[in-house]
C-alpha positions as CSV (number, residue, x, y, z in Angstrom):
1,X,12.9,-13.7,-3.3
2,X,12.6,-10.2,-1.9
3,X,14.0,-9.5,1.6
4,X,10.9,-8.0,3.3
5,X,13.0,-6.5,6.0
6,X,15.2,-4.6,3.5
7,X,12.1,-3.5,1.6
8,X,10.5,-2.3,4.8
9,X,13.6,-0.3,5.8
10,X,13.9,1.3,2.4
11,X,10.3,2.3,2.3
12,X,10.4,3.7,5.8
13,X,13.4,5.7,5.0
14,X,11.9,6.9,1.8
15,X,8.8,8.3,3.5
16,X,10.9,10.4,5.9
17,X,11.3,7.9,8.7
18,X,9.1,6.7,11.5
19,X,8.9,10.2,12.9
20,X,7.1,11.4,9.8
21,X,4.4,8.7,9.8
22,X,1.1,9.7,11.4
23,X,-0.5,6.3,10.6
24,X,-0.1,3.2,8.6
25,X,-2.4,0.5,7.3
26,X,-2.3,-1.8,4.3
27,X,-4.9,-3.1,1.9
28,X,-4.6,-5.9,-0.6
29,X,-1.5,-4.5,-2.4
30,X,-0.5,-1.2,-0.9
31,X,1.0,0.3,2.2
32,X,-1.2,3.3,3.0
33,X,0.7,6.0,4.9
34,X,-0.7,9.2,6.3
35,X,2.4,11.4,6.6
36,X,2.9,14.5,8.7
37,X,4.8,16.1,5.9
38,X,4.5,14.6,2.4
39,X,7.3,16.9,1.2
40,X,9.8,14.7,3.1
41,X,8.9,11.6,1.1
42,X,11.2,10.7,-1.8
43,X,9.2,8.9,-4.4
44,X,12.2,8.2,-6.6
45,X,14.1,6.6,-3.8
46,X,11.1,4.6,-2.7
47,X,10.5,3.3,-6.2
48,X,14.1,2.2,-6.3
49,X,13.7,0.0,-3.2
50,X,13.6,-3.8,-4.1
51,X,10.1,-5.1,-3.8
52,X,8.3,-1.7,-4.5
53,X,6.2,-1.5,-7.7
54,X,5.4,2.2,-7.5
55,X,4.0,5.0,-5.4
56,X,0.8,7.0,-5.5
57,X,-0.9,9.9,-3.7
58,X,-4.6,9.8,-3.3
59,X,-7.4,10.4,-0.8
60,X,-5.0,12.1,1.7
61,X,-2.7,9.0,1.7
62,X,0.8,8.3,0.5
63,X,0.5,4.9,-1.0
64,X,3.4,2.5,-1.7
65,X,2.3,-0.3,-4.0
66,X,4.0,-3.6,-3.1
67,X,1.7,-6.3,-4.6
68,X,1.0,-9.7,-3.0
69,X,3.8,-9.4,-0.4
70,X,2.3,-6.3,1.2
71,X,1.3,-8.1,4.5
72,X,4.9,-9.3,4.9
73,X,6.4,-5.9,4.3
74,X,3.8,-4.4,6.7
75,X,4.8,-6.9,9.3
76,X,8.5,-6.1,8.8
77,X,7.8,-2.4,9.3
78,X,5.8,-3.3,12.4
79,X,8.8,-5.4,13.7
80,X,11.3,-2.6,13.0
81,X,9.2,0.3,14.5
82,X,6.3,1.1,16.7
83,X,4.1,1.5,13.7
84,X,1.4,-1.0,12.8
85,X,-1.5,-2.2,14.9
86,X,-1.5,0.9,17.0
87,X,-1.5,3.4,14.2
88,X,-4.9,3.1,12.6
89,X,-5.6,6.3,10.7
90,X,-7.6,8.9,12.6
91,X,-9.4,12.1,11.5
92,X,-6.5,14.2,12.7
93,X,-3.8,15.6,10.5
94,X,-4.0,17.5,7.2
95,X,-7.7,17.6,6.2
96,X,-7.6,18.1,2.5
97,X,-10.8,18.6,0.5
98,X,-14.1,16.9,1.4
99,X,-13.8,14.2,-1.2
100,X,-10.2,13.3,-0.1
101,X,-11.4,13.1,3.5
102,X,-14.2,10.8,2.5
103,X,-11.9,8.5,0.6
104,X,-9.5,8.5,3.5
105,X,-12.3,7.7,6.0
106,X,-13.7,4.8,3.9
107,X,-10.3,3.4,3.3
108,X,-9.3,3.5,7.0
109,X,-12.6,1.9,8.1
110,X,-12.9,-0.9,5.5
111,X,-9.2,-1.8,5.0
112,X,-8.7,-3.8,8.3
113,X,-11.6,-6.1,7.5
114,X,-11.3,-6.3,3.7
115,X,-9.4,-9.6,3.6
116,X,-11.7,-11.3,6.1
117,X,-14.7,-10.0,4.2
118,X,-13.4,-11.2,0.9
119,X,-12.3,-14.6,2.3
120,X,-15.7,-15.4,3.9
121,X,-17.5,-14.0,0.8
122,X,-15.5,-16.4,-1.4
123,X,-16.4,-19.2,1.0
124,X,-20.1,-18.2,0.7
125,X,-19.8,-18.2,-3.1
126,X,-18.4,-21.8,-3.0
127,X,-21.2,-22.9,-0.7
128,X,-23.8,-21.3,-3.0
129,X,-22.2,-23.0,-6.1
130,X,-22.3,-26.3,-4.3
131,X,-26.0,-26.0,-3.7
132,X,-26.6,-24.8,-7.3
133,X,-24.9,-27.9,-8.8
134,X,-26.5,-30.2,-6.3
135,X,-23.3,-31.1,-4.5
136,X,-24.8,-29.9,-1.1
137,X,-28.3,-30.3,0.3
138,X,-29.6,-26.9,1.5
139,X,-31.7,-28.6,4.1
140,X,-28.8,-30.5,5.7
141,X,-27.1,-29.4,9.0
142,X,-23.8,-29.3,7.0
143,X,-25.2,-26.5,4.9
144,X,-26.4,-24.7,8.0
145,X,-23.0,-24.8,9.6
146,X,-21.1,-23.8,6.4
147,X,-23.6,-21.0,5.7
148,X,-23.2,-19.7,9.2
149,X,-19.5,-19.6,9.2
150,X,-19.4,-17.9,5.7
151,X,-22.2,-15.5,6.4
152,X,-21.5,-14.4,10.0
153,X,-19.2,-11.5,9.2
154,X,-21.4,-9.9,6.6
155,X,-24.4,-10.5,8.8
156,X,-22.8,-8.8,11.8
157,X,-20.9,-6.2,9.7
158,X,-22.0,-3.3,11.8
159,X,-20.1,-4.8,14.8
160,X,-16.9,-5.1,12.8
161,X,-17.3,-1.6,11.4
162,X,-18.0,-0.3,14.9
163,X,-14.4,-1.2,15.9
164,X,-12.6,0.2,12.9
165,X,-14.8,3.4,12.9
166,X,-14.1,3.9,16.6
167,X,-10.4,3.7,15.9
168,X,-10.7,6.2,13.1
169,X,-12.9,8.7,15.0
170,X,-11.0,8.0,18.3
171,X,-14.1,6.8,20.2
172,X,-14.4,4.1,22.8
173,X,-14.2,0.8,20.8
174,X,-16.3,-1.2,23.2
175,X,-18.9,1.4,23.5
176,X,-19.2,1.4,19.8
177,X,-19.4,-2.3,19.9
178,X,-22.3,-2.2,22.4
179,X,-24.2,0.2,20.1
180,X,-23.7,-2.0,17.1
181,X,-24.7,-5.1,19.1
182,X,-28.0,-3.4,19.9
183,X,-28.7,-2.8,16.2
184,X,-28.4,-6.5,15.3
185,X,-29.8,-7.9,18.5
186,X,-32.1,-10.8,17.7
187,X,-35.3,-9.3,19.2
188,X,-34.5,-6.0,17.4
189,X,-34.0,-7.8,14.1
190,X,-37.4,-9.5,14.6
191,X,-39.1,-6.1,14.8
192,X,-38.1,-5.2,11.2
193,X,-41.2,-4.4,9.2
194,X,-43.5,-4.8,12.2
195,X,-46.3,-2.1,12.6
196,X,-47.0,0.1,15.6
197,X,-43.5,0.2,17.1
198,X,-42.9,3.0,19.6
199,X,-40.2,4.2,22.0
200,X,-41.7,6.1,25.0
201,X,-44.7,6.8,22.7
202,X,-42.6,8.0,19.8
203,X,-43.3,6.1,16.6
204,X,-40.3,4.1,15.3
205,X,-39.9,3.0,11.7
206,X,-37.8,-0.1,12.2
207,X,-35.5,-1.0,9.3
208,X,-32.9,-3.8,9.0
209,X,-29.5,-3.1,10.4
210,X,-28.1,-6.5,9.4
211,X,-25.1,-5.9,7.0
212,X,-25.7,-2.2,7.2
213,X,-22.9,0.4,6.8
214,X,-24.1,4.0,7.0
215,X,-25.9,4.0,10.4
216,X,-23.0,2.6,12.5
217,X,-20.4,5.0,10.9
218,X,-22.6,8.0,11.5
219,X,-23.4,7.1,15.1
220,X,-19.8,6.4,16.0
221,X,-18.8,9.8,14.6
222,X,-21.5,11.4,16.8
223,X,-20.4,9.1,19.7
224,X,-16.8,10.4,19.5
225,X,-17.9,14.0,19.9
226,X,-20.3,13.1,22.7
227,X,-17.6,11.2,24.6
228,X,-15.2,14.1,24.4
229,X,-17.8,16.5,25.8
230,X,-19.0,14.2,28.6
231,X,-15.4,13.4,29.7
232,X,-14.8,17.1,30.1
233,X,-18.0,18.0,32.1
234,X,-18.6,14.9,34.2
235,X,-16.9,14.5,37.6
236,X,-13.8,12.4,37.6
237,X,-15.2,9.9,40.0
238,X,-18.1,8.9,37.8
239,X,-17.2,9.9,34.2
240,X,-15.6,6.6,33.3
241,X,-18.8,4.6,33.7
242,X,-21.4,7.3,33.2
243,X,-20.0,8.3,29.8
244,X,-20.6,4.9,28.1
245,X,-24.0,4.6,29.8
246,X,-25.2,7.9,28.6
247,X,-23.8,7.5,25.1
248,X,-25.4,4.1,24.6
249,X,-28.7,5.2,26.1
250,X,-28.8,8.1,23.7
251,X,-27.1,6.7,20.6
252,X,-29.2,3.6,20.0
253,X,-32.6,5.3,20.1
254,X,-31.2,8.1,17.9
255,X,-30.3,5.4,15.3
256,X,-33.8,3.8,15.5
257,X,-35.7,7.1,15.4
258,X,-33.7,9.1,12.8
259,X,-30.3,7.8,11.5
260,X,-31.5,4.4,10.5
261,X,-34.7,5.4,8.6
262,X,-32.8,8.3,6.8
263,X,-29.9,6.0,5.8
264,X,-32.4,3.4,4.7
265,X,-34.0,6.0,2.3
266,X,-30.6,7.0,1.0
267,X,-29.4,3.5,0.6
268,X,-32.7,2.5,-1.1
269,X,-32.4,5.5,-3.4
270,X,-28.8,4.7,-4.4
271,X,-29.7,1.0,-4.9
272,X,-32.7,2.0,-7.0
273,X,-30.5,4.3,-9.1
274,X,-28.0,1.5,-9.7
275,X,-30.8,-0.9,-10.6
276,X,-32.3,1.6,-13.0
277,X,-29.0,2.1,-14.8
278,X,-28.3,-1.7,-15.0
279,X,-31.9,-2.3,-16.1
280,X,-32.4,0.6,-18.6
281,X,-28.9,0.9,-20.1
282,X,-27.0,-2.0,-18.6
283,X,-24.3,-1.9,-21.3
284,X,-23.4,1.7,-20.2
285,X,-23.2,0.8,-16.5
286,X,-21.1,-2.3,-17.3
287,X,-18.8,-0.5,-19.7
288,X,-18.1,2.3,-17.1
289,X,-17.4,-0.2,-14.3
290,X,-15.4,-2.6,-16.5
291,X,-13.5,0.1,-18.4
292,X,-12.7,2.5,-15.6
293,X,-12.4,0.3,-12.5
294,X,-8.6,0.0,-12.9
295,X,-8.3,3.7,-13.4
296,X,-10.3,4.2,-10.2
297,X,-7.8,1.9,-8.5
298,X,-4.8,3.9,-9.7
299,X,-6.1,7.0,-8.0
300,X,-7.5,5.2,-5.0
301,X,-11.1,6.3,-6.0
302,X,-12.4,2.7,-5.9
303,X,-12.8,3.0,-2.1
304,X,-15.7,5.4,-2.7
305,X,-17.5,2.5,-4.4
306,X,-17.0,-0.1,-1.7
307,X,-19.9,1.2,0.4
308,X,-22.1,1.2,-2.7
309,X,-21.4,-2.5,-3.1
310,X,-22.5,-3.1,0.4
311,X,-25.6,-0.8,0.2
312,X,-26.7,-2.6,-2.9
313,X,-26.3,-6.0,-1.2
314,X,-28.1,-4.9,1.9
315,X,-31.0,-3.3,0.0
316,X,-31.5,-5.8,-2.8
317,X,-29.7,-8.9,-1.7
318,X,-27.5,-8.8,-4.8
319,X,-24.6,-6.8,-6.3
320,X,-24.9,-5.9,-10.0
321,X,-22.0,-3.5,-9.7
322,X,-19.4,-6.1,-9.0
323,X,-20.0,-8.3,-12.1
324,X,-18.3,-6.0,-14.6
325,X,-15.4,-5.6,-12.3
326,X,-14.5,-9.2,-13.0
327,X,-14.0,-8.2,-16.6
328,X,-11.8,-5.2,-15.6
329,X,-9.5,-7.4,-13.5
330,X,-9.2,-10.3,-16.0
331,X,-8.7,-7.8,-18.9
332,X,-5.6,-6.3,-17.3
333,X,-4.3,-9.8,-16.5
334,X,-4.8,-10.8,-20.1
335,X,-3.0,-7.8,-21.4
336,X,0.0,-8.6,-19.3
337,X,-0.2,-12.2,-20.6
338,X,0.1,-10.7,-24.0
339,X,3.2,-8.9,-23.0
340,X,4.6,-12.2,-21.7
341,X,4.0,-13.8,-25.1
342,X,5.2,-10.9,-27.3
343,X,8.1,-9.3,-25.4
344,X,11.7,-10.5,-25.9
345,X,12.9,-8.5,-23.0
346,X,14.1,-11.0,-20.3
347,X,13.5,-8.6,-17.4
348,X,10.0,-7.7,-18.7
349,X,9.1,-11.4,-19.1
350,X,10.3,-12.3,-15.7
351,X,7.9,-9.7,-14.3
352,X,5.0,-10.6,-16.6
353,X,4.9,-14.2,-15.6
354,X,4.0,-13.8,-11.9
355,X,1.9,-10.7,-12.6
356,X,-0.2,-12.7,-15.0
357,X,-0.7,-15.5,-12.5
358,X,-1.5,-13.0,-9.7
359,X,-4.0,-11.2,-11.8
360,X,-5.9,-14.2,-13.1
361,X,-6.1,-16.2,-9.9
362,X,-6.1,-13.7,-7.1
363,X,-7.3,-10.5,-8.8
364,X,-4.2,-8.6,-7.7
365,X,-3.4,-6.5,-10.7
366,X,-1.1,-3.8,-9.3
367,X,2.1,-5.7,-10.3
368,X,0.7,-6.0,-13.8
369,X,-0.5,-2.4,-14.0
370,X,2.3,-0.5,-12.4
371,X,5.1,-2.8,-13.4
372,X,4.2,-3.5,-17.0
373,X,0.9,-2.3,-18.5
374,X,0.9,1.3,-17.5
375,X,4.6,2.0,-18.3
376,X,4.1,0.4,-21.7
377,X,0.9,2.4,-22.2
378,X,-0.7,0.3,-24.9
379,X,-1.4,-2.8,-22.9
380,X,-3.1,-0.8,-20.2
381,X,-5.3,0.9,-22.8
382,X,-6.1,-2.5,-24.4
383,X,-7.1,-3.7,-20.9
384,X,-9.5,-0.8,-20.6
385,X,-11.0,-1.7,-23.9
386,X,-11.4,-5.3,-23.0
387,X,-12.8,-4.5,-19.6
388,X,-15.3,-2.1,-21.1
389,X,-16.6,-4.6,-23.7
390,X,-16.6,-7.5,-21.3
391,X,-18.3,-5.4,-18.6
392,X,-21.0,-4.3,-20.9
393,X,-21.8,-7.8,-22.0
394,X,-21.9,-9.1,-18.4
395,X,-24.2,-6.2,-17.3
396,X,-26.5,-6.9,-20.3
397,X,-26.8,-10.5,-18.9
398,X,-28.0,-9.2,-15.6
399,X,-25.1,-11.1,-13.8
400,X,-24.8,-10.4,-10.1
401,X,-23.2,-11.7,-6.9
402,X,-24.8,-12.5,-3.6
403,X,-21.6,-12.2,-1.7
404,X,-18.8,-9.6,-1.4
405,X,-15.7,-11.0,-3.1
406,X,-12.5,-9.7,-4.6
407,X,-13.1,-10.2,-8.3
408,X,-10.7,-12.8,-9.6
409,X,-10.6,-16.2,-11.3
410,X,-10.9,-18.0,-8.0
411,X,-14.0,-15.9,-7.1
412,X,-16.0,-16.7,-10.2
413,X,-18.3,-19.1,-8.3
414,X,-19.8,-16.0,-6.7
415,X,-21.4,-15.3,-10.2
416,X,-22.5,-18.8,-11.1
417,X,-26.2,-19.2,-11.4
418,X,-26.9,-15.5,-10.9
419,X,-28.1,-14.0,-14.2
420,X,-27.5,-15.1,-17.8
421,X,-24.5,-17.5,-17.7
422,X,-24.1,-17.4,-21.5
423,X,-23.6,-13.6,-21.4
424,X,-21.2,-14.1,-18.5
425,X,-19.2,-16.5,-20.4
426,X,-19.1,-14.4,-23.6
427,X,-18.3,-11.2,-21.5
428,X,-15.4,-12.9,-19.7
429,X,-14.1,-14.4,-23.0
430,X,-14.2,-11.0,-24.7
431,X,-12.5,-9.3,-21.6
432,X,-9.7,-11.8,-21.9
433,X,-9.3,-12.4,-25.6
434,X,-9.5,-8.8,-26.9
435,X,-6.7,-7.2,-24.8
436,X,-4.6,-10.4,-25.2
437,X,-4.8,-10.3,-29.0
438,X,-4.4,-6.5,-29.2
439,X,-1.3,-6.7,-27.1
440,X,0.2,-9.6,-29.1
441,X,-0.8,-8.3,-32.6
442,X,-0.7,-4.5,-32.3
443,X,2.1,-4.6,-29.8
444,X,4.0,-2.0,-27.9
445,X,7.4,-0.6,-27.7
446,X,9.5,-3.4,-26.3
447,X,12.3,-2.1,-24.1
448,X,15.8,-3.3,-25.1
449,X,17.6,-5.4,-22.5
450,X,20.2,-3.2,-20.9
451,X,23.7,-4.4,-21.7
452,X,25.9,-5.3,-18.7
453,X,28.4,-2.6,-18.1
454,X,31.8,-3.5,-19.5
455,X,34.6,-3.8,-17.0
456,X,37.5,-1.4,-17.5
457,X,40.3,-2.9,-19.5
458,X,42.7,-2.2,-16.7
459,X,42.2,-0.7,-13.3
460,X,44.5,2.2,-12.4
461,X,45.3,3.7,-9.1
462,X,43.0,6.4,-8.0
463,X,43.8,9.3,-5.6
464,X,40.9,9.8,-3.2
465,X,40.5,13.2,-1.7
466,X,39.0,13.8,1.7
467,X,35.3,14.2,1.4
468,X,35.0,16.0,4.8
469,X,36.8,18.4,7.1
470,X,38.1,16.6,10.1
471,X,40.7,14.3,11.7
472,X,41.9,11.0,10.1
473,X,41.4,7.9,12.3
474,X,42.6,4.4,11.5
475,X,39.8,2.2,10.3
476,X,40.8,-0.3,13.0
477,X,39.7,2.2,15.7
478,X,36.1,2.5,14.4
479,X,33.8,1.0,17.1
480,X,32.0,-1.2,14.6
481,X,33.5,-4.6,13.8
482,X,32.3,-4.6,10.1
483,X,34.3,-1.5,9.4
484,X,37.2,-2.1,11.9
485,X,38.2,-5.5,10.4
486,X,37.9,-4.1,6.9
487,X,35.4,-6.8,6.0
488,X,33.4,-4.1,4.1
489,X,36.5,-2.8,2.4
490,X,39.8,-1.0,3.1
491,X,40.1,2.7,3.8
492,X,40.2,5.1,6.7
493,X,37.8,7.0,9.0
494,X,37.4,10.7,9.7
495,X,36.0,12.5,12.7
496,X,34.2,15.4,11.0
497,X,34.6,19.0,12.2
498,X,32.0,20.4,9.7
499,X,28.7,19.3,8.3
500,X,29.3,18.8,4.6
501,X,30.4,16.0,2.4
502,X,32.1,16.7,-1.0
503,X,33.0,14.5,-4.0
504,X,36.5,12.9,-3.5
505,X,37.0,12.4,-7.2
506,X,35.3,12.7,-10.6
507,X,32.7,10.0,-11.1
508,X,29.1,8.9,-10.7
509,X,26.8,8.6,-7.7
510,X,25.8,4.9,-7.7
511,X,23.9,4.9,-4.4
512,X,22.2,7.9,-2.8
513,X,20.6,6.4,0.2
514,X,17.2,8.0,1.0
515,X,18.2,8.3,4.6
516,X,21.1,10.5,3.5
517,X,23.5,8.8,6.0
518,X,25.7,7.3,3.3
519,X,26.7,7.8,-0.4
520,X,28.2,5.3,-2.9
521,X,30.4,6.6,-5.7
522,X,32.2,5.1,-8.7
523,X,35.2,7.0,-10.1
524,X,36.1,7.4,-13.7
525,X,38.9,4.8,-13.2
526,X,36.5,2.3,-11.7
527,X,37.1,2.6,-8.0
528,X,34.0,2.3,-5.9
529,X,33.8,4.2,-2.6
530,X,31.4,4.3,0.3
531,X,31.2,7.3,2.6
532,X,29.2,6.4,5.7
533,X,28.4,9.4,8.0
534,X,28.3,8.1,11.5
535,X,27.5,4.7,12.9
536,X,23.9,3.3,12.9
537,X,22.7,6.6,11.6
538,X,20.4,4.8,9.3
539,X,18.1,4.6,12.3
540,X,17.6,8.4,12.1
541,X,15.5,7.8,9.1
542,X,16.9,10.8,7.2
543,X,16.6,13.2,10.1
544,X,19.5,15.8,10.4
545,X,20.7,14.8,6.8
546,X,20.1,16.8,3.6
547,X,21.3,15.0,0.4
548,X,22.2,17.2,-2.5
549,X,22.6,14.6,-5.2
550,X,20.7,11.6,-6.5
551,X,21.6,8.1,-7.9
552,X,23.1,8.3,-11.4
553,X,24.2,11.9,-11.1
554,X,27.6,12.8,-12.5
555,X,29.9,14.7,-10.1
556,X,33.2,16.4,-10.2
557,X,35.8,16.4,-7.4
558,X,34.7,19.1,-4.8
559,X,31.0,19.0,-5.6
560,X,28.7,19.2,-2.6
561,X,27.1,15.7,-2.0
562,X,25.5,16.0,1.4
563,X,24.9,18.3,4.4
564,X,24.3,17.1,7.9
565,X,23.9,18.5,11.4
566,X,26.7,16.8,13.3
567,X,25.8,18.3,16.7
568,X,22.2,17.1,16.4
569,X,23.3,13.6,15.4
570,X,25.6,13.4,18.4
571,X,23.0,14.7,20.7
572,X,20.7,11.9,19.5
573,X,23.3,9.5,20.8
574,X,25.1,8.5,17.6
575,X,28.9,8.3,17.0
576,X,29.7,10.7,14.1
577,X,32.9,8.9,13.0
578,X,32.8,8.6,9.2
579,X,34.3,5.6,7.5
580,X,35.5,6.1,3.9
581,X,36.1,2.7,2.3
582,X,36.8,1.1,-1.1
583,X,34.1,-1.4,-1.7
584,X,35.3,-3.2,-4.9
585,X,38.3,-4.9,-3.3
586,X,38.6,-7.3,-6.2
587,X,39.9,-4.5,-8.4
588,X,41.3,-2.2,-5.6
589,X,42.5,-4.6,-2.9
590,X,44.6,-2.0,-0.9
591,X,45.1,1.6,0.0
592,X,48.4,3.5,0.3
593,X,49.8,6.9,1.2
594,X,47.1,7.3,3.9
595,X,46.9,10.8,5.4
596,X,47.0,11.4,9.2
597,X,45.9,14.1,11.6
598,X,43.7,17.0,10.7
599,X,42.9,17.8,7.1
600,X,40.4,19.7,5.0
601,X,38.1,18.4,2.3
602,X,39.9,18.3,-1.1
603,X,43.2,17.3,0.4
604,X,44.6,13.8,-0.4
605,X,43.2,11.2,1.9
606,X,44.7,8.0,0.4
607,X,45.6,6.3,-2.9
608,X,43.3,3.3,-3.9
609,X,45.8,0.7,-5.2
610,X,44.6,-1.3,-8.2
611,X,45.1,-5.0,-8.7
612,X,46.9,-4.3,-11.9
613,X,49.3,-1.9,-10.1
614,X,50.1,-4.6,-7.5
615,X,50.7,-7.2,-10.2
616,X,53.1,-4.9,-12.0
617,X,55.2,-4.2,-8.9
618,X,55.6,-7.9,-8.1
């Protein structure tokens, strides 16, 4: 079981600390950061954090792929910091190119409602399947209730998007909500398609705003600018209530007169284009969606297609685009199942088993892709082949969904009865069987299990040099019980007089903390040492620290390991006392010849006494 709090702390430190985070949201599998300075993020350190699959940068976001546990890690970050609910991405910060800004906007607006949309969509699919198979009477009041509770969110989608768009564009949420409410007000909905509609004598082409996407996003963007202008020019005594009154009075008619009809034309055109592709060359559209969907996911480009799903559903009442995506998802799950069968690597198999289950049932493929298929290369390519073939067959069968769902095994009821079911079955079978067999038969380069490091034949005493300039202090005087009672290991502490840490012996860096506040070393004789600069300085999130080495790096006594700003750390309220302790007490249970008073780095600090040395002297 992964400790979510530990994962959260490691990720936060790796992205440069809370102070470097402009905003944070999460989607189905990823923490999506907008960082003030992406240069401060350490991708290597983040990927080494337990529970992290990988990192990615796309659409103006720094993404940390977690997998199924992402809501728990997000909650842990929220508990440890002020980040979370109050940090919805806004349009401020580094702008990037237009495409990246669009992806960032769509991601920020849709992410908060994605799970609710997928969950109610899945419920709607189950209700529809029950009616199709005769298990539920569509004329019963039970059906009316189930249909309402599964259909309400998609029906009133503009109202949900009004809230998330207002947060993104920094507009008044409840003013946006009022605008959206007017668009789906029952008497307005009833006007759809009616002739001779006017507003103060101006002809109105009334279109349906039920389940719409574009009009509310555009009008909330305009609302944000109007509000900022009105709040500047209106008198202070009246601006708080006149601003929403004026905005609503102008915004709603503007949607009815211009934004709605124009967006309806755009949406209709896009839906017609999609329909043309899937009617004229369905195999091509299906192959592209089925083959490349997971590639889009890797780069975060799939967010650009989410509004197209909704536009197609709103305009035509069905989604042809989503059918081939089922093939894409199940193909990658099948490829990782092939890895599970063929691989003899215990670690790889232990990852492949839950990744297979997650992919097939929930449609969560990031653990499979980033943890296994992509690093092994061939299984990922086989998944693309299977997804393309299966997607082409599904599209040729005209298979569609009438509800927005996350493609997965559990969501298959959304496709039942919609299109050619024989082609659906063949397409899904091909998407699963082809990558599975290719992975099992053609294979991949199976990584060899890493052998456990052999323990040294006999531990010998090790002279530990002072890693810093300063004054030696007894460990018992450290104002932290874990260090003072030597429960973490024996050693001494130093009050630094300069801002540099040097290697105290020849060895290897075994732990270079992304926060820079501590370094773990292993000497050539086997002694393991922890140098912890200051107390509770992990809370600084790397601020005032500048690591010069990384985990696994070989060092020689006297090499520079770390620089820090001692004055700044103390001004921030932290004690700079630096414990230097031996952490493998089973092999080095004591220290001797401990120095005292002032000393410079490179002078002898103490001798780590080995267990073999102690047994010899007894």
